[in-house]
mmCIF entry with sequence, helices, sheets and N, C-alpha, C, O atoms, coordinates in Angstrom:
data_MODEL
# 
_entry.id   MODEL 
# 
_entity.id                         1 
_entity.type                       polymer 
_entity.pdbx_number_of_molecules   1 
# 
_entity_poly.entity_id                      1 
_entity_poly.type                           'polypeptide(L)' 
_entity_poly.nstd_linkage                   no 
_entity_poly.nstd_monomer                   no 
_entity_poly.pdbx_seq_one_letter_code       MQITAIAKGVAIGAAAGMVGYLASRVTDGEKNRLKRRTVRAAHALGAVMDSVADLFR 
_entity_poly.pdbx_seq_one_letter_code_can   MQITAIAKGVAIGAAAGMVGYLASRVTDGEKNRLKRRTVRAAHALGAVMDSVADLFR 
_entity_poly.pdbx_strand_id                 A 
# 
loop_
_entity_poly_seq.entity_id 
_entity_poly_seq.num 
_entity_poly_seq.mon_id 
_entity_poly_seq.hetero 
1 1  MET n 
1 2  GLN n 
1 3  ILE n 
1 4  THR n 
1 5  ALA n 
1 6  ILE n 
1 7  ALA n 
1 8  LYS n 
1 9  GLY n 
1 10 VAL n 
1 11 ALA n 
1 12 ILE n 
1 13 GLY n 
1 14 ALA n 
1 15 ALA n 
1 16 ALA n 
1 17 GLY n 
1 18 MET n 
1 19 VAL n 
1 20 GLY n 
1 21 TYR n 
1 22 LEU n 
1 23 ALA n 
1 24 SER n 
1 25 ARG n 
1 26 VAL n 
1 27 THR n 
1 28 ASP n 
1 29 GLY n 
1 30 GLU n 
1 31 LYS n 
1 32 ASN n 
1 33 ARG n 
1 34 LEU n 
1 35 LYS n 
1 36 ARG n 
1 37 ARG n 
1 38 THR n 
1 39 VAL n 
1 40 ARG n 
1 41 ALA n 
1 42 ALA n 
1 43 HIS n 
1 44 ALA n 
1 45 LEU n 
1 46 GLY n 
1 47 ALA n 
1 48 VAL n 
1 49 MET n 
1 50 ASP n 
1 51 SER n 
1 52 VAL n 
1 53 ALA n 
1 54 ASP n 
1 55 LEU n 
1 56 PHE n 
1 57 ARG n 
# 
_struct_asym.id          A 
_struct_asym.entity_id   1 
# 
loop_
_struct_conf.conf_type_id 
_struct_conf.id 
_struct_conf.pdbx_PDB_helix_id 
_struct_conf.beg_label_comp_id 
_struct_conf.beg_label_asym_id 
_struct_conf.beg_label_seq_id 
_struct_conf.pdbx_beg_PDB_ins_code 
_struct_conf.end_label_comp_id 
_struct_conf.end_label_asym_id 
_struct_conf.end_label_seq_id 
_struct_conf.pdbx_end_PDB_ins_code 
_struct_conf.beg_auth_comp_id 
_struct_conf.beg_auth_asym_id 
_struct_conf.beg_auth_seq_id 
_struct_conf.end_auth_comp_id 
_struct_conf.end_auth_asym_id 
_struct_conf.end_auth_seq_id 
_struct_conf.pdbx_PDB_helix_class 
_struct_conf.details 
_struct_conf.pdbx_PDB_helix_length 
HELX_P HELX_P1 AA1 ILE A 3  ? ARG A 25 ? ILE A 3  ARG A 25 1 ? 23 
HELX_P HELX_P2 AA2 ASP A 28 ? LEU A 55 ? ASP A 28 LEU A 55 1 ? 28 
# 
_struct_conf_type.id          HELX_P 
_struct_conf_type.criteria    ? 
_struct_conf_type.reference   ? 
# 
loop_
_atom_site.group_PDB 
_atom_site.id 
_atom_site.type_symbol 
_atom_site.label_atom_id 
_atom_site.label_alt_id 
_atom_site.label_comp_id 
_atom_site.label_asym_id 
_atom_site.label_entity_id 
_atom_site.label_seq_id 
_atom_site.pdbx_PDB_ins_code 
_atom_site.Cartn_x 
_atom_site.Cartn_y 
_atom_site.Cartn_z 
_atom_site.occupancy 
_atom_site.B_iso_or_equiv 
_atom_site.pdbx_formal_charge 
_atom_site.auth_seq_id 
_atom_site.auth_comp_id 
_atom_site.auth_asym_id 
_atom_site.auth_atom_id 
_atom_site.pdbx_PDB_model_num 
ATOM 1   N N  . MET A 1 1  ? 39.484 5.721   10.096  1.00 0.00 ? 1  MET A N  1 
ATOM 2   C CA . MET A 1 1  ? 38.140 5.614   10.641  1.00 0.00 ? 1  MET A CA 1 
ATOM 3   C C  . MET A 1 1  ? 37.154 5.684   9.470   1.00 0.00 ? 1  MET A C  1 
ATOM 4   O O  . MET A 1 1  ? 37.274 6.546   8.600   1.00 0.00 ? 1  MET A O  1 
ATOM 5   N N  . GLN A 1 2  ? 36.199 4.788   9.457   1.00 0.00 ? 2  GLN A N  1 
ATOM 6   C CA . GLN A 1 2  ? 35.221 4.762   8.385   1.00 0.00 ? 2  GLN A CA 1 
ATOM 7   C C  . GLN A 1 2  ? 33.925 5.402   8.842   1.00 0.00 ? 2  GLN A C  1 
ATOM 8   O O  . GLN A 1 2  ? 33.292 4.935   9.789   1.00 0.00 ? 2  GLN A O  1 
ATOM 9   N N  . ILE A 1 3  ? 33.537 6.458   8.178   1.00 0.00 ? 3  ILE A N  1 
ATOM 10  C CA . ILE A 1 3  ? 32.353 7.204   8.546   1.00 0.00 ? 3  ILE A CA 1 
ATOM 11  C C  . ILE A 1 3  ? 31.093 6.366   8.315   1.00 0.00 ? 3  ILE A C  1 
ATOM 12  O O  . ILE A 1 3  ? 30.146 6.446   9.097   1.00 0.00 ? 3  ILE A O  1 
ATOM 13  N N  . THR A 1 4  ? 31.078 5.562   7.243   1.00 0.00 ? 4  THR A N  1 
ATOM 14  C CA . THR A 1 4  ? 29.870 4.765   6.965   1.00 0.00 ? 4  THR A CA 1 
ATOM 15  C C  . THR A 1 4  ? 29.636 3.737   8.068   1.00 0.00 ? 4  THR A C  1 
ATOM 16  O O  . THR A 1 4  ? 28.489 3.501   8.447   1.00 0.00 ? 4  THR A O  1 
ATOM 17  N N  . ALA A 1 5  ? 30.686 3.127   8.586   1.00 0.00 ? 5  ALA A N  1 
ATOM 18  C CA . ALA A 1 5  ? 30.519 2.155   9.660   1.00 0.00 ? 5  ALA A CA 1 
ATOM 19  C C  . ALA A 1 5  ? 29.993 2.829   10.919  1.00 0.00 ? 5  ALA A C  1 
ATOM 20  O O  . ALA A 1 5  ? 29.155 2.272   11.628  1.00 0.00 ? 5  ALA A O  1 
ATOM 21  N N  . ILE A 1 6  ? 30.489 4.029   11.191  1.00 0.00 ? 6  ILE A N  1 
ATOM 22  C CA . ILE A 1 6  ? 30.020 4.766   12.370  1.00 0.00 ? 6  ILE A CA 1 
ATOM 23  C C  . ILE A 1 6  ? 28.564 5.155   12.190  1.00 0.00 ? 6  ILE A C  1 
ATOM 24  O O  . ILE A 1 6  ? 27.774 5.050   13.129  1.00 0.00 ? 6  ILE A O  1 
ATOM 25  N N  . ALA A 1 7  ? 28.197 5.602   10.996  1.00 0.00 ? 7  ALA A N  1 
ATOM 26  C CA . ALA A 1 7  ? 26.813 5.995   10.730  1.00 0.00 ? 7  ALA A CA 1 
ATOM 27  C C  . ALA A 1 7  ? 25.862 4.818   10.869  1.00 0.00 ? 7  ALA A C  1 
ATOM 28  O O  . ALA A 1 7  ? 24.763 4.953   11.406  1.00 0.00 ? 7  ALA A O  1 
ATOM 29  N N  . LYS A 1 8  ? 26.298 3.652   10.375  1.00 0.00 ? 8  LYS A N  1 
ATOM 30  C CA . LYS A 1 8  ? 25.466 2.451   10.512  1.00 0.00 ? 8  LYS A CA 1 
ATOM 31  C C  . LYS A 1 8  ? 25.283 2.095   11.981  1.00 0.00 ? 8  LYS A C  1 
ATOM 32  O O  . LYS A 1 8  ? 24.174 1.777   12.412  1.00 0.00 ? 8  LYS A O  1 
ATOM 33  N N  . GLY A 1 9  ? 26.343 2.146   12.735  1.00 0.00 ? 9  GLY A N  1 
ATOM 34  C CA . GLY A 1 9  ? 26.260 1.832   14.164  1.00 0.00 ? 9  GLY A CA 1 
ATOM 35  C C  . GLY A 1 9  ? 25.338 2.770   14.911  1.00 0.00 ? 9  GLY A C  1 
ATOM 36  O O  . GLY A 1 9  ? 24.561 2.341   15.765  1.00 0.00 ? 9  GLY A O  1 
ATOM 37  N N  . VAL A 1 10 ? 25.422 4.060   14.587  1.00 0.00 ? 10 VAL A N  1 
ATOM 38  C CA . VAL A 1 10 ? 24.559 5.034   15.251  1.00 0.00 ? 10 VAL A CA 1 
ATOM 39  C C  . VAL A 1 10 ? 23.111 4.774   14.864  1.00 0.00 ? 10 VAL A C  1 
ATOM 40  O O  . VAL A 1 10 ? 22.227 4.833   15.718  1.00 0.00 ? 10 VAL A O  1 
ATOM 41  N N  . ALA A 1 11 ? 22.852 4.487   13.595  1.00 0.00 ? 11 ALA A N  1 
ATOM 42  C CA . ALA A 1 11 ? 21.489 4.241   13.136  1.00 0.00 ? 11 ALA A CA 1 
ATOM 43  C C  . ALA A 1 11 ? 20.907 2.987   13.792  1.00 0.00 ? 11 ALA A C  1 
ATOM 44  O O  . ALA A 1 11 ? 19.748 2.982   14.209  1.00 0.00 ? 11 ALA A O  1 
ATOM 45  N N  . ILE A 1 12 ? 21.708 1.931   13.881  1.00 0.00 ? 12 ILE A N  1 
ATOM 46  C CA . ILE A 1 12 ? 21.225 0.695   14.503  1.00 0.00 ? 12 ILE A CA 1 
ATOM 47  C C  . ILE A 1 12 ? 20.980 0.931   16.007  1.00 0.00 ? 12 ILE A C  1 
ATOM 48  O O  . ILE A 1 12 ? 19.993 0.445   16.559  1.00 0.00 ? 12 ILE A O  1 
ATOM 49  N N  . GLY A 1 13 ? 21.857 1.657   16.645  1.00 0.00 ? 13 GLY A N  1 
ATOM 50  C CA . GLY A 1 13 ? 21.662 1.958   18.068  1.00 0.00 ? 13 GLY A CA 1 
ATOM 51  C C  . GLY A 1 13 ? 20.418 2.794   18.316  1.00 0.00 ? 13 GLY A C  1 
ATOM 52  O O  . GLY A 1 13 ? 19.686 2.549   19.274  1.00 0.00 ? 13 GLY A O  1 
ATOM 53  N N  . ALA A 1 14 ? 20.173 3.784   17.455  1.00 0.00 ? 14 ALA A N  1 
ATOM 54  C CA . ALA A 1 14 ? 18.966 4.599   17.607  1.00 0.00 ? 14 ALA A CA 1 
ATOM 55  C C  . ALA A 1 14 ? 17.710 3.776   17.372  1.00 0.00 ? 14 ALA A C  1 
ATOM 56  O O  . ALA A 1 14 ? 16.725 3.925   18.095  1.00 0.00 ? 14 ALA A O  1 
ATOM 57  N N  . ALA A 1 15 ? 17.737 2.910   16.365  1.00 0.00 ? 15 ALA A N  1 
ATOM 58  C CA . ALA A 1 15 ? 16.589 2.051   16.080  1.00 0.00 ? 15 ALA A CA 1 
ATOM 59  C C  . ALA A 1 15 ? 16.330 1.103   17.248  1.00 0.00 ? 15 ALA A C  1 
ATOM 60  O O  . ALA A 1 15 ? 15.180 0.910   17.642  1.00 0.00 ? 15 ALA A O  1 
ATOM 61  N N  . ALA A 1 16 ? 17.376 0.516   17.799  1.00 0.00 ? 16 ALA A N  1 
ATOM 62  C CA . ALA A 1 16 ? 17.204 -0.405  18.923  1.00 0.00 ? 16 ALA A CA 1 
ATOM 63  C C  . ALA A 1 16 ? 16.661 0.336   20.146  1.00 0.00 ? 16 ALA A C  1 
ATOM 64  O O  . ALA A 1 16 ? 15.810 -0.188  20.865  1.00 0.00 ? 16 ALA A O  1 
ATOM 65  N N  . GLY A 1 17 ? 17.143 1.527   20.375  1.00 0.00 ? 17 GLY A N  1 
ATOM 66  C CA . GLY A 1 17 ? 16.633 2.317   21.497  1.00 0.00 ? 17 GLY A CA 1 
ATOM 67  C C  . GLY A 1 17 ? 15.169 2.669   21.319  1.00 0.00 ? 17 GLY A C  1 
ATOM 68  O O  . GLY A 1 17 ? 14.400 2.611   22.278  1.00 0.00 ? 17 GLY A O  1 
ATOM 69  N N  . MET A 1 18 ? 14.772 3.033   20.109  1.00 0.00 ? 18 MET A N  1 
ATOM 70  C CA . MET A 1 18 ? 13.399 3.379   19.823  1.00 0.00 ? 18 MET A CA 1 
ATOM 71  C C  . MET A 1 18 ? 12.482 2.155   20.026  1.00 0.00 ? 18 MET A C  1 
ATOM 72  O O  . MET A 1 18 ? 11.407 2.262   20.616  1.00 0.00 ? 18 MET A O  1 
ATOM 73  N N  . VAL A 1 19 ? 12.930 0.996   19.524  1.00 0.00 ? 19 VAL A N  1 
ATOM 74  C CA . VAL A 1 19 ? 12.144 -0.230  19.683  1.00 0.00 ? 19 VAL A CA 1 
ATOM 75  C C  . VAL A 1 19 ? 12.034 -0.580  21.162  1.00 0.00 ? 19 VAL A C  1 
ATOM 76  O O  . VAL A 1 19 ? 10.961 -0.976  21.618  1.00 0.00 ? 19 VAL A O  1 
ATOM 77  N N  . GLY A 1 20 ? 13.099 -0.447  21.906  1.00 0.00 ? 20 GLY A N  1 
ATOM 78  C CA . GLY A 1 20 ? 13.047 -0.724  23.343  1.00 0.00 ? 20 GLY A CA 1 
ATOM 79  C C  . GLY A 1 20 ? 12.105 0.192   24.074  1.00 0.00 ? 20 GLY A C  1 
ATOM 80  O O  . GLY A 1 20 ? 11.347 -0.249  24.939  1.00 0.00 ? 20 GLY A O  1 
ATOM 81  N N  . TYR A 1 21 ? 12.143 1.456   23.739  1.00 0.00 ? 21 TYR A N  1 
ATOM 82  C CA . TYR A 1 21 ? 11.232 2.431   24.351  1.00 0.00 ? 21 TYR A CA 1 
ATOM 83  C C  . TYR A 1 21 ? 9.776  2.115   24.002  1.00 0.00 ? 21 TYR A C  1 
ATOM 84  O O  . TYR A 1 21 ? 8.906  2.122   24.873  1.00 0.00 ? 21 TYR A O  1 
ATOM 85  N N  . LEU A 1 22 ? 9.523  1.840   22.724  1.00 0.00 ? 22 LEU A N  1 
ATOM 86  C CA . LEU A 1 22 ? 8.151  1.526   22.316  1.00 0.00 ? 22 LEU A CA 1 
ATOM 87  C C  . LEU A 1 22 ? 7.654  0.247   22.970  1.00 0.00 ? 22 LEU A C  1 
ATOM 88  O O  . LEU A 1 22 ? 6.499  0.173   23.389  1.00 0.00 ? 22 LEU A O  1 
ATOM 89  N N  . ALA A 1 23 ? 8.507  -0.753  23.061  1.00 0.00 ? 23 ALA A N  1 
ATOM 90  C CA . ALA A 1 23 ? 8.114  -2.032  23.654  1.00 0.00 ? 23 ALA A CA 1 
ATOM 91  C C  . ALA A 1 23 ? 7.778  -1.853  25.143  1.00 0.00 ? 23 ALA A C  1 
ATOM 92  O O  . ALA A 1 23 ? 6.920  -2.567  25.662  1.00 0.00 ? 23 ALA A O  1 
ATOM 93  N N  . SER A 1 24 ? 8.418  -0.942  25.817  1.00 0.00 ? 24 SER A N  1 
ATOM 94  C CA . SER A 1 24 ? 8.150  -0.749  27.238  1.00 0.00 ? 24 SER A CA 1 
ATOM 95  C C  . SER A 1 24 ? 6.890  0.078   27.487  1.00 0.00 ? 24 SER A C  1 
ATOM 96  O O  . SER A 1 24 ? 6.349  0.070   28.593  1.00 0.00 ? 24 SER A O  1 
ATOM 97  N N  . ARG A 1 25 ? 6.425  0.788   26.465  1.00 0.00 ? 25 ARG A N  1 
ATOM 98  C CA . ARG A 1 25 ? 5.293  1.698   26.636  1.00 0.00 ? 25 ARG A CA 1 
ATOM 99  C C  . ARG A 1 25 ? 3.967  1.153   26.119  1.00 0.00 ? 25 ARG A C  1 
ATOM 100 O O  . ARG A 1 25 ? 2.936  1.796   26.317  1.00 0.00 ? 25 ARG A O  1 
ATOM 101 N N  . VAL A 1 26 ? 3.953  0.021   25.479  1.00 0.00 ? 26 VAL A N  1 
ATOM 102 C CA . VAL A 1 26 ? 2.739  -0.472  24.833  1.00 0.00 ? 26 VAL A CA 1 
ATOM 103 C C  . VAL A 1 26 ? 2.077  -1.573  25.653  1.00 0.00 ? 26 VAL A C  1 
ATOM 104 O O  . VAL A 1 26 ? 2.702  -2.203  26.506  1.00 0.00 ? 26 VAL A O  1 
ATOM 105 N N  . THR A 1 27 ? 0.790  -1.786  25.370  1.00 0.00 ? 27 THR A N  1 
ATOM 106 C CA . THR A 1 27 ? 0.051  -2.863  26.040  1.00 0.00 ? 27 THR A CA 1 
ATOM 107 C C  . THR A 1 27 ? 0.342  -4.187  25.373  1.00 0.00 ? 27 THR A C  1 
ATOM 108 O O  . THR A 1 27 ? 1.033  -4.234  24.355  1.00 0.00 ? 27 THR A O  1 
ATOM 109 N N  . ASP A 1 28 ? -0.183 -5.276  25.942  1.00 0.00 ? 28 ASP A N  1 
ATOM 110 C CA . ASP A 1 28 ? 0.087  -6.611  25.385  1.00 0.00 ? 28 ASP A CA 1 
ATOM 111 C C  . ASP A 1 28 ? -0.439 -6.768  23.972  1.00 0.00 ? 28 ASP A C  1 
ATOM 112 O O  . ASP A 1 28 ? 0.247  -7.340  23.124  1.00 0.00 ? 28 ASP A O  1 
ATOM 113 N N  . GLY A 1 29 ? -1.634 -6.277  23.699  1.00 0.00 ? 29 GLY A N  1 
ATOM 114 C CA . GLY A 1 29 ? -2.191 -6.361  22.348  1.00 0.00 ? 29 GLY A CA 1 
ATOM 115 C C  . GLY A 1 29 ? -1.361 -5.581  21.344  1.00 0.00 ? 29 GLY A C  1 
ATOM 116 O O  . GLY A 1 29 ? -1.139 -6.023  20.216  1.00 0.00 ? 29 GLY A O  1 
ATOM 117 N N  . GLU A 1 30 ? -0.908 -4.412  21.778  1.00 0.00 ? 30 GLU A N  1 
ATOM 118 C CA . GLU A 1 30 ? -0.080 -3.600  20.894  1.00 0.00 ? 30 GLU A CA 1 
ATOM 119 C C  . GLU A 1 30 ? 1.277  -4.249  20.687  1.00 0.00 ? 30 GLU A C  1 
ATOM 120 O O  . GLU A 1 30 ? 1.863  -4.117  19.613  1.00 0.00 ? 30 GLU A O  1 
ATOM 121 N N  . LYS A 1 31 ? 1.798  -4.963  21.715  1.00 0.00 ? 31 LYS A N  1 
ATOM 122 C CA . LYS A 1 31 ? 3.075  -5.650  21.543  1.00 0.00 ? 31 LYS A CA 1 
ATOM 123 C C  . LYS A 1 31 ? 2.989  -6.727  20.479  1.00 0.00 ? 31 LYS A C  1 
ATOM 124 O O  . LYS A 1 31 ? 3.890  -6.872  19.654  1.00 0.00 ? 31 LYS A O  1 
ATOM 125 N N  . ASN A 1 32 ? 1.895  -7.486  20.502  1.00 0.00 ? 32 ASN A N  1 
ATOM 126 C CA . ASN A 1 32 ? 1.707  -8.518  19.476  1.00 0.00 ? 32 ASN A CA 1 
ATOM 127 C C  . ASN A 1 32 ? 1.616  -7.913  18.085  1.00 0.00 ? 32 ASN A C  1 
ATOM 128 O O  . ASN A 1 32 ? 2.218  -8.419  17.138  1.00 0.00 ? 32 ASN A O  1 
ATOM 129 N N  . ARG A 1 33 ? 0.865  -6.835  17.969  1.00 0.00 ? 33 ARG A N  1 
ATOM 130 C CA . ARG A 1 33 ? 0.734  -6.159  16.674  1.00 0.00 ? 33 ARG A CA 1 
ATOM 131 C C  . ARG A 1 33 ? 2.076  -5.595  16.221  1.00 0.00 ? 33 ARG A C  1 
ATOM 132 O O  . ARG A 1 33 ? 2.427  -5.689  15.045  1.00 0.00 ? 33 ARG A O  1 
ATOM 133 N N  . LEU A 1 34 ? 2.829  -5.007  17.157  1.00 0.00 ? 34 LEU A N  1 
ATOM 134 C CA . LEU A 1 34 ? 4.147  -4.474  16.829  1.00 0.00 ? 34 LEU A CA 1 
ATOM 135 C C  . LEU A 1 34 ? 5.092  -5.579  16.375  1.00 0.00 ? 34 LEU A C  1 
ATOM 136 O O  . LEU A 1 34 ? 5.861  -5.400  15.431  1.00 0.00 ? 34 LEU A O  1 
ATOM 137 N N  . LYS A 1 35 ? 5.030  -6.736  17.060  1.00 0.00 ? 35 LYS A N  1 
ATOM 138 C CA . LYS A 1 35 ? 5.872  -7.871  16.688  1.00 0.00 ? 35 LYS A CA 1 
ATOM 139 C C  . LYS A 1 35 ? 5.556  -8.361  15.271  1.00 0.00 ? 35 LYS A C  1 
ATOM 140 O O  . LYS A 1 35 ? 6.462  -8.624  14.480  1.00 0.00 ? 35 LYS A O  1 
ATOM 141 N N  . ARG A 1 36 ? 4.268  -8.480  14.962  1.00 0.00 ? 36 ARG A N  1 
ATOM 142 C CA . ARG A 1 36 ? 3.873  -8.920  13.614  1.00 0.00 ? 36 ARG A CA 1 
ATOM 143 C C  . ARG A 1 36 ? 4.344  -7.934  12.548  1.00 0.00 ? 36 ARG A C  1 
ATOM 144 O O  . ARG A 1 36 ? 4.870  -8.331  11.509  1.00 0.00 ? 36 ARG A O  1 
ATOM 145 N N  . ARG A 1 37 ? 4.152  -6.665  12.817  1.00 0.00 ? 37 ARG A N  1 
ATOM 146 C CA . ARG A 1 37 ? 4.569  -5.646  11.847  1.00 0.00 ? 37 ARG A CA 1 
ATOM 147 C C  . ARG A 1 37 ? 6.079  -5.626  11.681  1.00 0.00 ? 37 ARG A C  1 
ATOM 148 O O  . ARG A 1 37 ? 6.577  -5.419  10.575  1.00 0.00 ? 37 ARG A O  1 
ATOM 149 N N  . THR A 1 38 ? 6.809  -5.839  12.762  1.00 0.00 ? 38 THR A N  1 
ATOM 150 C CA . THR A 1 38 ? 8.270  -5.854  12.704  1.00 0.00 ? 38 THR A CA 1 
ATOM 151 C C  . THR A 1 38 ? 8.738  -7.037  11.867  1.00 0.00 ? 38 THR A C  1 
ATOM 152 O O  . THR A 1 38 ? 9.652  -6.894  11.055  1.00 0.00 ? 38 THR A O  1 
ATOM 153 N N  . VAL A 1 39 ? 8.127  -8.200  12.054  1.00 0.00 ? 39 VAL A N  1 
ATOM 154 C CA . VAL A 1 39 ? 8.506  -9.372  11.272  1.00 0.00 ? 39 VAL A CA 1 
ATOM 155 C C  . VAL A 1 39 ? 8.214  -9.142  9.796   1.00 0.00 ? 39 VAL A C  1 
ATOM 156 O O  . VAL A 1 39 ? 9.024  -9.489  8.936   1.00 0.00 ? 39 VAL A O  1 
ATOM 157 N N  . ARG A 1 40 ? 7.055  -8.555  9.503   1.00 0.00 ? 40 ARG A N  1 
ATOM 158 C CA . ARG A 1 40 ? 6.709  -8.278  8.096   1.00 0.00 ? 40 ARG A CA 1 
ATOM 159 C C  . ARG A 1 40 ? 7.689  -7.279  7.479   1.00 0.00 ? 40 ARG A C  1 
ATOM 160 O O  . ARG A 1 40 ? 8.097  -7.425  6.327   1.00 0.00 ? 40 ARG A O  1 
ATOM 161 N N  . ALA A 1 41 ? 8.060  -6.263  8.259   1.00 0.00 ? 41 ALA A N  1 
ATOM 162 C CA . ALA A 1 41 ? 8.998  -5.269  7.751   1.00 0.00 ? 41 ALA A CA 1 
ATOM 163 C C  . ALA A 1 41 ? 10.366 -5.895  7.508   1.00 0.00 ? 41 ALA A C  1 
ATOM 164 O O  . ALA A 1 41 ? 11.028 -5.571  6.522   1.00 0.00 ? 41 ALA A O  1 
ATOM 165 N N  . ALA A 1 42 ? 10.793 -6.784  8.395   1.00 0.00 ? 42 ALA A N  1 
ATOM 166 C CA . ALA A 1 42 ? 12.087 -7.451  8.230   1.00 0.00 ? 42 ALA A CA 1 
ATOM 167 C C  . ALA A 1 42 ? 12.080 -8.330  6.982   1.00 0.00 ? 42 ALA A C  1 
ATOM 168 O O  . ALA A 1 42 ? 13.059 -8.358  6.237   1.00 0.00 ? 42 ALA A O  1 
ATOM 169 N N  . HIS A 1 43 ? 10.978 -9.048  6.750   1.00 0.00 ? 43 HIS A N  1 
ATOM 170 C CA . HIS A 1 43 ? 10.887 -9.869  5.542   1.00 0.00 ? 43 HIS A CA 1 
ATOM 171 C C  . HIS A 1 43 ? 10.897 -9.004  4.292   1.00 0.00 ? 43 HIS A C  1 
ATOM 172 O O  . HIS A 1 43 ? 11.548 -9.340  3.302   1.00 0.00 ? 43 HIS A O  1 
ATOM 173 N N  . ALA A 1 44 ? 10.173 -7.888  4.337   1.00 0.00 ? 44 ALA A N  1 
ATOM 174 C CA . ALA A 1 44 ? 10.139 -6.997  3.172   1.00 0.00 ? 44 ALA A CA 1 
ATOM 175 C C  . ALA A 1 44 ? 11.519 -6.405  2.911   1.00 0.00 ? 44 ALA A C  1 
ATOM 176 O O  . ALA A 1 44 ? 11.940 -6.293  1.760   1.00 0.00 ? 44 ALA A O  1 
ATOM 177 N N  . LEU A 1 45 ? 12.218 -6.028  3.967   1.00 0.00 ? 45 LEU A N  1 
ATOM 178 C CA . LEU A 1 45 ? 13.569 -5.491  3.797   1.00 0.00 ? 45 LEU A CA 1 
ATOM 179 C C  . LEU A 1 45 ? 14.506 -6.548  3.238   1.00 0.00 ? 45 LEU A C  1 
ATOM 180 O O  . LEU A 1 45 ? 15.356 -6.242  2.402   1.00 0.00 ? 45 LEU A O  1 
ATOM 181 N N  . GLY A 1 46 ? 14.362 -7.780  3.686   1.00 0.00 ? 46 GLY A N  1 
ATOM 182 C CA . GLY A 1 46 ? 15.184 -8.860  3.143   1.00 0.00 ? 46 GLY A CA 1 
ATOM 183 C C  . GLY A 1 46 ? 14.920 -9.068  1.664   1.00 0.00 ? 46 GLY A C  1 
ATOM 184 O O  . GLY A 1 46 ? 15.849 -9.306  0.892   1.00 0.00 ? 46 GLY A O  1 
ATOM 185 N N  . ALA A 1 47 ? 13.647 -8.978  1.261   1.00 0.00 ? 47 ALA A N  1 
ATOM 186 C CA . ALA A 1 47 ? 13.294 -9.136  -0.145  1.00 0.00 ? 47 ALA A CA 1 
ATOM 187 C C  . ALA A 1 47 ? 13.898 -8.009  -0.973  1.00 0.00 ? 47 ALA A C  1 
ATOM 188 O O  . ALA A 1 47 ? 14.387 -8.239  -2.079  1.00 0.00 ? 47 ALA A O  1 
ATOM 189 N N  . VAL A 1 48 ? 13.863 -6.800  -0.442  1.00 0.00 ? 48 VAL A N  1 
ATOM 190 C CA . VAL A 1 48 ? 14.427 -5.655  -1.157  1.00 0.00 ? 48 VAL A CA 1 
ATOM 191 C C  . VAL A 1 48 ? 15.935 -5.830  -1.309  1.00 0.00 ? 48 VAL A C  1 
ATOM 192 O O  . VAL A 1 48 ? 16.490 -5.588  -2.381  1.00 0.00 ? 48 VAL A O  1 
ATOM 193 N N  . MET A 1 49 ? 16.587 -6.248  -0.244  1.00 0.00 ? 49 MET A N  1 
ATOM 194 C CA . MET A 1 49 ? 18.047 -6.432  -0.291  1.00 0.00 ? 49 MET A CA 1 
ATOM 195 C C  . MET A 1 49 ? 18.411 -7.534  -1.290  1.00 0.00 ? 49 MET A C  1 
ATOM 196 O O  . MET A 1 49 ? 19.404 -7.415  -2.008  1.00 0.00 ? 49 MET A O  1 
ATOM 197 N N  . ASP A 1 50 ? 17.611 -8.605  -1.338  1.00 0.00 ? 50 ASP A N  1 
ATOM 198 C CA . ASP A 1 50 ? 17.852 -9.667  -2.302  1.00 0.00 ? 50 ASP A CA 1 
ATOM 199 C C  . ASP A 1 50 ? 17.688 -9.170  -3.736  1.00 0.00 ? 50 ASP A C  1 
ATOM 200 O O  . ASP A 1 50 ? 18.453 -9.539  -4.627  1.00 0.00 ? 50 ASP A O  1 
ATOM 201 N N  . SER A 1 51 ? 16.679 -8.329  -3.942  1.00 0.00 ? 51 SER A N  1 
ATOM 202 C CA . SER A 1 51 ? 16.452 -7.776  -5.274  1.00 0.00 ? 51 SER A CA 1 
ATOM 203 C C  . SER A 1 51 ? 17.602 -6.875  -5.713  1.00 0.00 ? 51 SER A C  1 
ATOM 204 O O  . SER A 1 51 ? 18.039 -6.918  -6.864  1.00 0.00 ? 51 SER A O  1 
ATOM 205 N N  . VAL A 1 52 ? 18.077 -6.072  -4.793  1.00 0.00 ? 52 VAL A N  1 
ATOM 206 C CA . VAL A 1 52 ? 19.205 -5.169  -5.097  1.00 0.00 ? 52 VAL A CA 1 
ATOM 207 C C  . VAL A 1 52 ? 20.445 -6.006  -5.391  1.00 0.00 ? 52 VAL A C  1 
ATOM 208 O O  . VAL A 1 52 ? 21.190 -5.706  -6.324  1.00 0.00 ? 52 VAL A O  1 
ATOM 209 N N  . ALA A 1 53 ? 20.669 -7.054  -4.599  1.00 0.00 ? 53 ALA A N  1 
ATOM 210 C CA . ALA A 1 53 ? 21.838 -7.910  -4.836  1.00 0.00 ? 53 ALA A CA 1 
ATOM 211 C C  . ALA A 1 53 ? 21.742 -8.584  -6.199  1.00 0.00 ? 53 ALA A C  1 
ATOM 212 O O  . ALA A 1 53 ? 22.751 -8.734  -6.888  1.00 0.00 ? 53 ALA A O  1 
ATOM 213 N N  . ASP A 1 54 ? 20.530 -8.995  -6.597  1.00 0.00 ? 54 ASP A N  1 
ATOM 214 C CA . ASP A 1 54 ? 20.348 -9.612  -7.924  1.00 0.00 ? 54 ASP A CA 1 
ATOM 215 C C  . ASP A 1 54 ? 20.634 -8.611  -9.041  1.00 0.00 ? 54 ASP A C  1 
ATOM 216 O O  . ASP A 1 54 ? 21.130 -8.988  -10.103 1.00 0.00 ? 54 ASP A O  1 
ATOM 217 N N  . LEU A 1 55 ? 20.324 -7.345  -8.805  1.00 0.00 ? 55 LEU A N  1 
ATOM 218 C CA . LEU A 1 55 ? 20.587 -6.335  -9.846  1.00 0.00 ? 55 LEU A CA 1 
ATOM 219 C C  . LEU A 1 55 ? 22.088 -6.187  -10.116 1.00 0.00 ? 55 LEU A C  1 
ATOM 220 O O  . LEU A 1 55 ? 22.497 -5.911  -11.244 1.00 0.00 ? 55 LEU A O  1 
ATOM 221 N N  . PHE A 1 56 ? 22.896 -6.373  -9.081  1.00 0.00 ? 56 PHE A N  1 
ATOM 222 C CA . PHE A 1 56 ? 24.341 -6.188  -9.242  1.00 0.00 ? 56 PHE A CA 1 
ATOM 223 C C  . PHE A 1 56 ? 25.035 -7.439  -9.772  1.00 0.00 ? 56 PHE A C  1 
ATOM 224 O O  . PHE A 1 56 ? 26.233 -7.396  -10.053 1.00 0.00 ? 56 PHE A O  1 
ATOM 225 N N  . ARG A 1 57 ? 24.332 -8.530  -9.912  1.00 0.00 ? 57 ARG A N  1 
ATOM 226 C CA . ARG A 1 57 ? 24.946 -9.743  -10.443 1.00 0.00 ? 57 ARG A CA 1 
ATOM 227 C C  . ARG A 1 57 ? 24.933 -9.768  -11.937 1.00 0.00 ? 57 ARG A C  1 
ATOM 228 O O  . ARG A 1 57 ? 25.415 -10.725 -12.543 1.00 0.00 ? 57 ARG A O  1 
# 
């Protein structure tokens, strides 16, 4: 059993649950703002992961 895989799964599940809860509790304007911020965060995370991958090459 790999502890890191389990930890990743738990973290992803917790994040998905939090996003689901927040999405159900916010107004339409807040949903749009949350969506924009989530997309920006995903792009930023992708850029960071690309940079880290480049460091190891």
